[in-house]
N, C-alpha and C positions, 0 to 999 in steps of 0.2 A: 119885433124878432124876423127877419126873413131868414129862408137859407136856401139855395139854392146851389145842385151838383152840377159840379164841372168833368164832363169826361176828358180822360189823355190816355195815349195808348199806352203812356205807361203804369200809370196809378189813377186811382180816382183821389178827385181832391173835394174834399168838403168846407166849401167855404159860408162861414157865418158872417152873419150883417149883421150885428145884434145893436140893439140901442142903446146909448153910453150908459143908464139907470141900471142896466141891466149887466152891464161888463163882469164887475167885480163878481157878483154873483156866478156866473161863467165859470170863471178862471176859478174860483175859489173850492166849487163841490167838487169836482174831480179830485184836483189836489187834499180835498180832504177824504176822499174813500182811499185813495192814494196812499195815506198817511196810516191807515184805520190797522193793516197787519204786520206794521212796523212795530207801531205802539204796541201790539198783541204779544209781540216778541219777548219784550224787556222783560228783565226778571228783578222784579223789587228786592232791596237788600232790606230785610229785617233781620229784628234783635233774635238774638237765642230764646224760642219760650219757655218761661218756666213754670215749675210745676209741684203740688206739693209732695211729699215723698211715698203718700199714701196712696196718691193715683196712679205711680206708675210702681207698685209693689216692693215698695221700702221702707223698712222702721224707721222716725225721726229720732225716737230714744236711741237707737243703737246709733246713728250718725250724728247726733247730741255728744258723740265719745269724742270725736276728733276736736274737738275745742280743746275743754282740757289737757290731753294729750298732744295738742299743737303747743299749747302754750307753756307746757312743762319742758319742753326742745328751748324753747325762746327763755325761761330763767336760769338752765342749766347751761346757757351761755354755747349752747350748739347752735343756734340759727337767732339772725338779727330779726328776720322778718321772713312771711311767706302768704302765696296765697292757693286756696284749694277752689276746684272747679268738678262738679260731679254731674253728669250727665245721664239720663237713663230715659230710653226711648227717643232720644231727641231733645229733653228736656232739664233744663238746669233744674235740680233737687238742693241741690247746697253750691252755697259760695261763699267762703268768707275771707278777710283777709287777717293777720295778723302781725303783729309787732311794728317795724316801720322797715322801709324801703332807703333810711339816712338816720342814722341814730343819735349822732351828734347832732342833728337840727332837730332833731326830734317828727320828723316826717313820716306819716305815718303809711303804713302799705296800703294801697288803693286797687278798684277793679282795675283803672287804666294804669296801672304803673309798668312800666317799659323794660322788659329783663332781654340780656343778652342771652339767648339762646345756643346757642354754639351748636352741639351735632344735633339737636332736634331741625336744625337746617338739614339736614339729612333725607328725611321723608320727604319735603317738600321737591327739592331737586330730580329726587326719584319720580316722583310724581311726574313733571314735570319730563324727566325722560320718557314715562311711558306713554305721554301725549303725545310725543313726537312717533311713539312706536306705533302707533293708534293708527297715525297721519300717515307711516311708511316713508317717515323721512330718515327712520333708522330702524334695522331689526335688532335683535337681542345677542345673533349671533355674528355680528358683523365685529370682524377685529376692530380695536381702536384705531390703525393704522389708514382707517379709510377718511375718518374725521381728523387725526392727529399725526400726520406722516413723518413728525420727527423721532417717532418711537421705532422706525424699521429696524434699527439696531439695538432693541431691546435683547439684553440679555440676562441669566440667573447664575445666582452668586454662588458657587461654589468652596466648600469648606476646603477644600486642597486644589489646587489647580488654579486655570485661566475658566469667566465666567462662558458660561453655556449659550447658545442664539435660544431663546424664549420658543418653545414646541409645545402648543402652539400659544398665537398673539394674545393676550389677552383680548377678551369681546367685550363687549356692554354690558351681558348678564356677570360675566365677573366683577367689573366693575360696582354694578347694584346689588351682588351679593357679599361681595369683602373676599373674592378666593382669585383675584390678579394677582395678587403676590406684594404689591405696592404696601411702603410703612411708612408713618408718620417721621418716623428718626427721633423717637423718643427712648428708646431701650437703648443697650450696649452692643448690640449686633451691631459689625463691622459695616454694613449694608448703612446703618444711622450715620453715620459718619459724612455718608453723602448728602443725606438730608441736611446735616448741621451748616456744612459747607455754602449748599445751596439755597436756604432760607427759602423755599417755593411758598409756604406762606406767608412772607412777609407782605403788609397790608400797602406795599407799594408800588407790588407786581402787576402788571394785568392778568389773567386769569392764561392768555395766549405767552405772555414770560415766565408764569409759572410751572406749566405745560413744558417749553423750550427748559426751563430748570433741571429739572426732573428727569429728561427721558433718558441721559444718560447714567444714571442710577438703576444698578443689575434689582432684580427682582427677589425676592424672599425665594422664593420656590416655582417652579413649573406652572404655571396660571392653572387654575378649576381643584387645583391637585388639597390644597389647604384652606383655613379659614386665618384672616388676617387681617385687624382693622388698622385702613390705612388713609391713605391721601385718594384714595379709589372715587368718592363722589366730587371732591373739587375737580377732579381731571374728567367726569362727566358735566361738569358744571360748563367747561370747557366745550365739549361735543355738542352739549346742546346749543353755545352760538355758536358753532358751525353749521349743525342740522337745520335750525332755523332761521339762520341769516338776522337772528338779533342780538342787543347784549345781552348776557343774562340776565340783569335786572328788568330790562325793558322786557320780555320775555315771562319773568313771575310777574310781572305788573299786568301784564295783557289778559294773561291768562289764570291767575289765580287771586291774584288779592285785591285786586280790584273787583272783580264779579262776584268773588267771595265777603264782600264787604271787610275785608284783612285791613284796615284804614292806618293803624298803626304798624305795620311788618313792613322790613325794607333792610336795608344791608347799613343803615345810621341813622341816627336819630335826629330831625332838623334842628334848627336852631330855637321854632316856636314849640314847641316838645321838649328839651333838652332838661325841664325841671322832674319830668317823670320819669326817667334814666335811673334806677334804681345803682347805690353803690354795693361793691364787691366785694365780701368779705373773709379770711381767711384765718382759719381755725390754727390758734397753737396753742397747745395744751388745753387750760382753760377756761382760755381766752379767747376772745373773735375781734379782730384788727381789719382796720379796714384797707383792703390793700389796691382798691380803684373805686375812688368817687363818682359819681354819676356826674359833676360838673369838671372833672378832667378828664375824661374816659377819650381813648382813641373813637369810639363809636359814634362821635358828637360830629365827625365829619369821615365824607365819602372816601371809603376806600379807591383804590385801582384795583385791587381782588377781591372780586367780586365770588367768595369764599363759598360754594355749593358743599361743604362740608361742614360747615361751624360757624358764617357770618352775617348771619340775619340776624335781629332782632323783635320783639313782638312783645304783647299783653299776652295774657291766661284766654281773654275770651277770644279776640284775633285767631290764638292756636286751635281752640278749642273747635272754631266754624271750617278750618279744614280737616280736624280728625272725624267730625262730624260727617262732613261730605265723604270720608274714607270709610268711616265705620256705615253711612249709608249704600255702601255700593259704586260709589264716583258720582253719586247726585245730591245736590242740596239746592232746596228754596226752588226748584222749578227749574234746574238748569244741570245738565249733564259735564261732568269735564272726565271722567273715566268711566269705561264699560266694564262691568261685572267681574268678568272675566281677568280685568287687569287690574281691577283691585283682587283682585282673590291671589294673583301671582306674586304682588304686592304682600300679601297676609298669611300666605301660609309658605311651610319650608321648602326650599329651592337648592338647596344643599345636596351635594352624590350623594352616596350612601355610605361611602367611607369618612364623611366629615360627619361624625355621630353628636357631634354639638361645637359651640363656639366657645372662643376661650380670650376673654381681654381683660389682664392682671389676675382674673382666677377663674377655672374652669368652670364654665355655665352649662353645668347636667341637666340634660334635657329641654334645650334650650337651641334653637336653629336658626335659620336665619331667609327672611322672603324678600323682594328685590327692595330694599328700604326699610325691613321692620322687624326685630327679633322677634320669635314665635317662639309658645312654649307646646312643644309637642311631645312631651313626655315625663310622669311625674317623678320630682327627686327631692327629696328632702334634704337633699345636700344644697342645693342651690335656692332659691326664693319659693318654699316651700307653701306658701302663702297663693301662687298663684294660680290660676284655670289654664287647663288646658284649653287652645287655642288664643289664648291671650297673644295678642302681638302690643309692640310698644318699645321705646326706647328713653335717651335722656339726652341730658347738655353736660359739659364739662364744669358750668357753674350749680350741679346738683338740682338743676331742672329735671323733671320726669314725667311719662304719660304711659298710660296703655289703656286698652281698648280689651273688651270681653265681649266677642260678638253672640253666645249663649245668652249671655246676660243682656244684652242691647247696653252696655256700660259702656263709658268712656268718661276717663278720670285722668286734669290736668292737674299738677304742684307748681308753682314754679317759688324761686328761690337764688338768692346770689352768694354761695358760699363755695368755698376752695379749702382743698382740695375734694374733689367730686365725692359726696357721700351716698348713702341707700335712704338717711332717716327718716324721710317722709314716703316713701313709698314703702317700706319695711313696715311705715305707723301705721300708715292708710289701707292697707291691702285687708288686712283681716277683719277691719273693721267696715270695709265697705261690703266685702264681701259678705256678711255677717248680717248686714242691711237687709239684705236681698229676702223678700219674705216669697214671693211668687215670680 
C-alpha cells in the first residue's frame, strides 16, 4: 500500500491507494472499533435471579405456610387460581402457582399466565409521566390545560347553585396523587351522572376522544383540597401522548417494556398468546362463576382507548421486573430509568397536611399517597394492621395486589382474576411474609 498527502487550501486529503487484497481489512478495521462503544452500552436482558430464602435472611419454614393457606382459599371457592412471587434483595425467594386459570378446561395457573392488571397500570403510567418530568417536557405544577386546552372551562360542582370555576386548575401533580377532583362515575354523586352519560372509559374511544368527552364534567371539589380515586391517570396517559409526541403504547413499549424485558405486557393479548389469558371469576355467595372467559375477552383485541388507569395486561414476572426497578431507586440490570429522587416522589407521601389519609370504599387510616403509589405513613390497627411503615403499593380491580417494603428490601406480587375486588391474598400473605424475615 502507498499513501500520499495532497495539500488543499480548504483541507488536507489523505489518499489511500491500497492493494486490492488489503481493501477489506482497511475498511472493516475502523468499522470494528467504531462499533465497540455501542456494543458496550447495550443492556442485556436477564431473568430475575433466584435465591434460597436462607441466603437473603428469610425462613423457608415460615414461607411454606403460604401453600396450605392459599390452597384453603381454593377449597373454600374464594379463589379459582392464583400466583405468588416474592423477592428479597432483588432475588426471587418464593414463586408458586395454585389452582386454575380456566377451571372448566382444567388449565393450570402457570408462571406465564397473562392477567388483566387493571389499576396496577397506574404505577407504570405515573413512572412514564415522571420520566417526561425528568426530561423537562412537563412540570409537576403545570396546569393540565398546558397539554389539554379542552379543560379550560373546567368547573367545580356545588351542592347549591351553579358550578364555580376551578381555582386553581388541576395540575400534573394533582393527577399523579388523585387530588384533581375527577371521579370514575361509579358512585351515586350527581357528578357521576356525567360519566355515565359520556362513557370516557369506552374501549372504542381514543385518549384524545376520552379527554374531550370528560372535559365538560364538573370536578367534585377544588383541586388539591381532597383525595378522590378517579380517572386522573387515564387523563395523564393523554398528557404523556401530547408531551412526548408519541402514542401512549409506543412510549411505554420503547421506554419501559422493551428495555425492562416485559415481553408479555401491553394493552391487549395478541392471537399467539391468547391461550395464556386467564378467565375472570366472580364470587356469588359460596360459588365462583366464570364472568369473562379468556377466549372471549375484549382484551384479545387492541383497544382505541389506551387506558393509563387500567388498560394493561401482564404476567407476574413482567410486573415484578417493573417493581424491582422502582425498588432499586429507578435502576435495573445496569440501565437507569428514573432518578432516585424521582422515585422518592412516587414512594413517599405527597398529600397536603390537611388530607390525613386516603379513602376508597372505606377510610384507609395511616395511608397516604405518593406520585403513583399508596404509602403507609402511620401505624393504625383499623386498617391493614400488618403493613409496615414506609410500605407502598396498590392493586387492580380483579384482586391483583403488590407491595414493596423498602426497609425490608422486599417486593411481593400476587395475581388472580376475581371480582369483586377483595383483599384475601394480600391479607393472607402479609403476616406470613413479614414473619419469615429473620434478618
